[in-house]
N, C-alpha and C positions, 0 to 999 in steps of 0.2 A: 589459633596462633600460640595462646597462651600455654596449652598443655603439650606443644610439639616439642619434640627432641630434636636438638641441633648437634650435628656431629662436631668433633673437634676440627678446627680449621687445619688446612695443610701446613705442615711445619717445615721450616728450612733449619739450617745449621744456625741461624740466628736464634738466640733463645731470648724473647722478650721478658723484661724484667716487670713485675707487678708494681703498681704506684704505692702499694703500702705493704708492709711486712706482716701485717695481721689481717685476719678475717673478722671484721667487726660484727658481721651477721652471726657468724658462729658463736661468737661471744655472748650476743643477746639471746640466741635461742637455747644456749646452755642454761640461762637462768629460767627458762620456762619449759624444762623437761617433763614437768608434771601437767602441762597444759594438754586437753583433750586433742588439740589440733597439732600437736608437737610433730607426730610422725608425717603428716601430710606436708606441714611447713617444711620439715628438713628434706623431703623428697623434692618439693619445688625448688628449695635452695641448690640441691645438687643438680637439677636441671640447668639453673642459671650459671652454675660453675663450669658448665661444658664451653663457655666463651671466655672463662677467665684468662686464658693465654692472649685474648686480644687486648688486655690491658684495661685499665679503668678510665673511662672518658669522664672528664670533668667540665661542667658548664660554667664554673666560675668559683669565686672564692668560698670556702667553707662557711656557711651561714647558720645560725641557730634554726633548729627545726620549728616550723609552724604549721599547725594543723590545717589551717584554712588554704595553705598553699598545695595540699595533696590533691591530686586529680584523680578522677574515677578510674582512668586507666591504671594508675599506679596501685588502686585498691583492688582492681579485678584481674590485673595481668597474673599475679600469683596470690589469690585472696588469702589462703591460709598462711603463708608467710608475711604477707603485708599485715594481716590481722595481729600477729604476735608483735612484729615490729612496731607498729602504731601503739599497741598496748605498753610496749617498753618505753616509747617516747612519751606517752602520757604519765607514765610513773617515773620517768626521768632516770632510767638505769644508766650504767656507766657506758659511755660511748654511744649514746643512743643517737645523736645527730649524725655521727660518722657512719653508724650501721645504715640508717635510712638512706644516706647519701650513696653508700655502696650499693644498695638495692636499687635505686633509680639508674645508677651507673650501669648495672648488670642488665636491667631491663633494656636499655636502649641498644646495648651490646648485642643482646640476644635478638632484638629485632632486626638489627643490621645483619647479623650472621645468618638469620632465617631467609632474608631477602636474598642475600649473596648466594645461599645454597639454591633458592628456586631459580635465580637467574643463570646459575651455572648448569643445572640440570636441564633447563629448558632450551639452552643453545645446542646447535648440532655440530658441535666440534668434537674432535677426537679427545682421548684422555689427556695426551701430552699437552694438547692446546688448553684444556681446562685447567691443568695444574698451573700453567704460566698465567692465565687470566685470574685465577683464584688468587694466586700470589700477588699480583700487580693489584688487584681490588683490595686486599688486605693491607697492602702497603699504603695505598692513597687514602684509605677512609679510616683505618684503624691501627696500623703499624706505628705511625707517626706518634700518636698520643699514648702508645704503650711503652714509650722509651722513658725511663726514669731510673734513678740509682747512679752508680759510679760509671756505667758503660753507656751514656747517652749517645745516640746517634743523630746525626743533622737531618733537618727536614728535606734536604735536597739529595739524599743518598739514593742511588739508583734501586730499581726493583730487585727483590731477593731472587737470586740465581735458583735454578732447579736443583733438586737433590742431586748429589753426586759431585757437585763442585766443591773441592775441599777448602780451597783458599778463599777466605772472606777478609775484605779490608776492614780494619778496626775504625771505629768511629772516634771523632775527635771528642774529648771531655769537655764538659761545660763546667766553668768556674764555680757558678751557684750550685749545681749538683755536687761538685766536689766538696764545696763548703758544707752543705747539709749532710754530706755523707760522712764528714768527720765528726759530726756532732755526737758527743757521748750520750746525752739524755734524749734518746729517740722515743722513749715511752711518754713523754710529756704531750699533753694535748696541744700546747703551743707549737711544738715541732711538728705534730701531724698536720695542724692547719696551715703552717708555712710550707710544708712539704706538698700539700695538696694545691696551695696557691700557685706555687712554682709549676707543677705539672700542668695546670690549666693555662698558664701564660706560655709555657713552652709549647703546648698544643696549638695555641692561637697562632704563635709564630710559624709553626710547621703548616697549619692549614692555609695561612695567608700565602706562604711560599708556594704551595701545591696549587693555589686558586689561580695563581698569576705566574706560570711556568716560563712565560717569555719576557717577564719584566721583573727585575730585581727592586721592588718597591722600596725597601728600607735603604737602598742606595741613594735615593733622592730626598731622604729625611736626614736631618741634622739631630743628634742626640745631645742635648744640653744638660744632661744629668751627671754630675760627678761626686755629689755628696748627698746626704739626706736633705738638706735645706732647699735642693733644687727640684724636689718632687713636689708638684702641686698638692695644696692643702686638702682638697677633696679626695686626693688618692692616698692619704695617709692612714686610712683605717683598715688597710688590707693587713692580713696576717703575715705575709712575707715582709712587708715593710717593717710592722713591729718587731719582727725577728731581726731584720738586718741592721735597724737603728741601733740595736744594743751592742753591735760589733765595735771593737776598739781598733782605731786605725793603726795603731803602732804594732798590733799583733801582725797584720797583714802587709806592712811596709808598702811596696809599690803596687799591690794587687788590690787595695781598698778602692781606688777610683775606677779600676777595671770592673770591680764587682758591681758598683753602681751604675756604671755605663751599660753593662749587660742587663741589669733591672730596667733601666730607662728604654732600652731597645725592646724589651719585653712589653712594657707599657704602651709604646707606640704602635707595636704590632698589633695589641690587642685592640686599641681604639681604631686602627685602621681596618681590621676585619670587621669590627662592628660597623664602621661607616660603609664598607663594602657590601655587607649584608642588607643594610637599609636602602642601599642605592640599586638593588636588584630590578631589572626591567621584566618585561613579560617573558623573556627567555631567562629563567632563573639559574642557569648554568654559565650565563656570561656576565662579566663585571666591566664597568668602564673605567679606564685608566687613562689620566691625562697628566701631562708634565706639570711640575709646580708652577713654573711660570705661566703656562697658559692658565691654570686654575686660578691664579691670583688676578689675571687679566680678565677672566669671566667674571669673577667675583667683583672686581672694581666697576665693571661695566653694568652689571646687575645693580650695584648700589647707586651708581650714577642715574640709571633709568629710574629706579624707585624714588630717587629724590626729585627728578624732574616731574614724575607723575604727582608726588606730594604736594609739590610747589604750584602745579597747574591746578590741582584740586583745591588748594587753599585760595588761590588767586579766584577761581570761579565762584567758590562760597563767599569770598569777601564781597565780589562784585554783586552777586545775588542779593547778600545782606545789605549792601549798600543802596541798591535800587528800592528796596522795601523800606529802609529806614530813614532815607535822606528826605528831609522835611516832613516826615510823619511821626510824631511823637508818640502815637497810639501803638506802634510796634517797637518793642524794646530790643536793642542789641545786647545779648546776653554776655558777649565778650567784653562789653564796656563796664568797668569796675564803678564808674561814676554815672550809670544810668539812673533815670529819674526814680524808680521805685527804690533803689539803694540810696539815693539822696534823701528821699523821704524818711527812711529809717533813721539816718544820721541827723536829719533834722529833729525828729521827735527825741532822739537820744541827747542831742545838744540841749534841749530844753530841761530833761530830766536830770543831767548831770551838771553841766558847767554853768548852766542858767542858775541853778540852786545855789551853787558855790559863790558865783559872783554876787547874788543877792544878799547872802549873809557877809560878804566883804565890804559891800556899800552901807549896810545899815548903821554901823558906828559912826562913819563920815557924815552920813546925812543927818544924824542926830546932833552932832556938833554944829553943823552949819545951820540948822533950822532952830536950834536951842529950845528943843521940846522933847518931852519924854513920852508923849503919847505916839505908839508905833501906829495906830490906826491913821493918824494924820500923814505919817511918813510913807505909809505903805503904798498909796498911788503915785507918790513922787519917785520911789525906787523902781516900781514897774515901768513907769513912763521912761525913766533913764535908760533902763536896760533895753527896752524895745526900741529907743531911738538909736541905740548902738547898732542894733540888728537891721533897722531900716535904713540908717546912714551906710552900712556896709553894702547892702544890696544896691543902692543908688550909686555908690562909688565904683562897685564892680560892674555895673550896667555901663556906666560911661567909659571906663577904662577898656572893658571888652569890645565895645563899639569902635573906640579909637584904634584899639590894637588890630582889629579886623580891616579896618580901612587902611591903615598903614601898609599890612601885608598885601592886600589887593593892589594898592598903588605901586609898591616895590616890584611885585611880579609882573604887573603890566608894563612898568618902566623897562624891565630887563627884556621883556619879549618884544617890546617895540624898538628897542635899541638894536637888537639882533636883526629884526625884520628890515629896518632901515638901512643897516649896513648891507644886507643882501641885495636890496634894491638898488643901492648905488653901483654895485658891481654888474648889474644887468645892462645890457645894451637896448635902448628904446629908439632905434632908428626908425621903426614903422609906427606911426600913431594909429589908434583904433578908428574906424569909420563912425560916422555920426549915428547910424541905426542902432549901434550898440552902446550909445552913452547912457541911455535909461537903465540898461541892465548893469553896466559897470558901475552906476552910482548906488543900485540896490544891493549888489553883492557885498560891498565893503560893510554896509549896515547890518545885514544878516550874519556876517562873519564876525563883527564886532560884538554882536548880541550873544553869540555862542561862546565867544572868547571870555566875556564878561562872566557868563554863567559857570565856565569851567574854572576860572580865576576864583570865583566866590566860593565854588564847592571845595576846592583843594585849599583855599585859605582857611575855611572853617575847620577842615580836617587837621591841618597843620596847627592851628590855634588850639584845638582840642587834645591833640597828641602831646602838646608841650604844656598842658594846663597844670600839671603837678608842680613842675619847677616854677612856672609864671605865678602860681597861686602864693607861694612863699614870698616872691618879689613884691606882689601887690600887699601882702599882709604888712610888710615892712614899710611900704610907702603909706598906708593908711594909718599905721602906728605913729608915724612921724608927722603926717600932714593933718589928718582929720581928727584923731583921737583927742589931742589936746583942747580942741574947742567943745568936746563932749564932756570930757574930765578935766577940770582945771587943776585939781589937786594931784601933783606929780607922785606922791606917796601912794595913793590910790591907783594911779596908772601903773606903778611898779608892782603892784600886788600880784602874786603868782596866779591866784584865782581869777582876777580880772583879766590878766594877759591872756590865759587859756580861753576864757570866754570870747574876747575879742578875735583872737587868732582863729577859732573855730568858726565864728560868724563869717569873717572875710573869706576864709578858704571855701566854706560851703556855699556862700553866695556867689563866688567865682565860678565854681563847678556848675551852679545852676545857670548862669549866664553863658556857659559853653554849650548848652544844649541848643538843638536846632528843631523849633523855635525855642528861646530861652524861656525858662520858667517864671512864674510870676508870684509875688507876695501879695496877698489880699488883706488890707488894713482897714477896718471900719473906722469912721469918724465919731467923735464924741457926740452924743445926743442922737445918734441914729438908733433905729430899732435892731436888736441883735438878730442875726440870721443864724438859726440853730443847725442848719445843714453845713454850715462852715466853722462854727465856733462852739465851744463848750463854756460852761460857767467856771470861774476862777475865784474862790473865796466866799461868793454868796450868790444867789439867784436874783435875777431882775430881767427887765425887758429892754431898758435903754441902757446904752453903752456910755460908761464913764471913761474908760481908757482900755487901750488894746495891750494885752499882757503879751501875746504870742500871736504873730501874723499866721494866717492860714496859707498853706503852700499849694498853688494850682500847677498843673502840668505845663500850661501856657496861658496866655492871656485869654479870659473868658473860657478857659478849659475845665477839665474835670479836677476833683479834688484829690490831692495826693496825701496831705497830712491836715488834720484839723488844727484850728488855733484856739487861743483862749482869750476870754473877755472878762474885765471886772465891771459888772454892771452898777448902775447907781443904786443907792439905797432907797428902799421903798419908804415913802412918807407915812409916818404913823398917823393914822386917823384919831 
């Protein structure tokens, strides 16, 4: 096919205008007249020019040449010509991008003209019928996008009449084509890019109209573009937009908004054509057209069904996770930000940061109270005080959480029983049950009550845990007001920011520990016990017997696995 000659298509009294007043390929070839392949390349160029009257087909806005986008078909269709043009592109000669664009356009036109010729010759029709078919095919596939310049013809124009008909209706001019036709500086590259962009958009509008002859699609679309600011940001990089945005509104009086409305219509037509091509079914020549109202109804229904499916999936996942994690601390709920592993990390960080700061804050006050300068004597006292704050925080949170859970269960049961009692009062009990069913009637309430208690307990724990962030703040305030004064008598020390931060973190963390199901546990060794190296590490010095607990070990639950090791200050070894 590459070397086949294609005759000039049947001409009518219409004279299609070329999309450009220049032959960019000819300009590049002229720069390589001494190239050994020049003669063959020029011959191939002449063969492509046989379809020049079809007009230039533009696939999109003019973009810079990229070697990686060149296909094997483009290299091999006219190899000599392609070789010189690619050489010019590599050397970036004048108009190299436009020359390569013209080459790719001519290739596609040449292929279409060849197919048209083969289809026409293979048909069993007479010559008169061939002329009509050829003319119609030219109109439908090529004639629309060959229209450019001052005498543009609409996409809905009827087929070109046979030769011999003298009177031909004149096409209505387009404002944008008139605007570019009046441009003085037509040799600039900016004008050429804008002109090519306009031809591409006009071609899309024409193809869209021809693809849906029974429906005027654009009639169902509202164009909301009256000025440059109305154009979406992602569409402002086009050559034609950059050209139009420099226009002065006062120069065109009332036509300024018309120009931008026409530009907006072309943008919509281009997008609709792209969507139509993507929506092609098995029959590639048929498009699906629906009314705008029906489209939005289908889109709304699809969104509703998608949300329902997501909600059901989430509920199923939550239910499965709940069945696994309920009462089983060995399986962590990864969606819980206060899961045991995370609490273990926070517990270790509390000792590294806030504990150290609080230790330094308590040291001066302890010196004044004890009236001693030896820090070794004060050391165990400060450690014991800091640990007593942690231990008292955990005991306080454990009591409060148990009390809170019991109140929640009682309130829920009370509400359920009130509703059930009201329902029973409304029922008629004219017939009393027989004695044979008395035993079953007594068993059923007990089983129902047991199931109700389990359900209430489960949901009460979920509710308590869901609100734990807010309730932790409340419990911290209560602890600071009720419990801390008995641990730290000096009000100045209680107001120290470092001590406040330590106490706050202790209460909040212990509260989250008590929210777990089952609750976590602090392991605290007693003075004089042998140190358990599996649970504790040395602090300050080594030894076997516990002097005081510096930091309690954190367990997953009572008698459960270790989550975070603690620290112990052992007794000094007696010197022999």
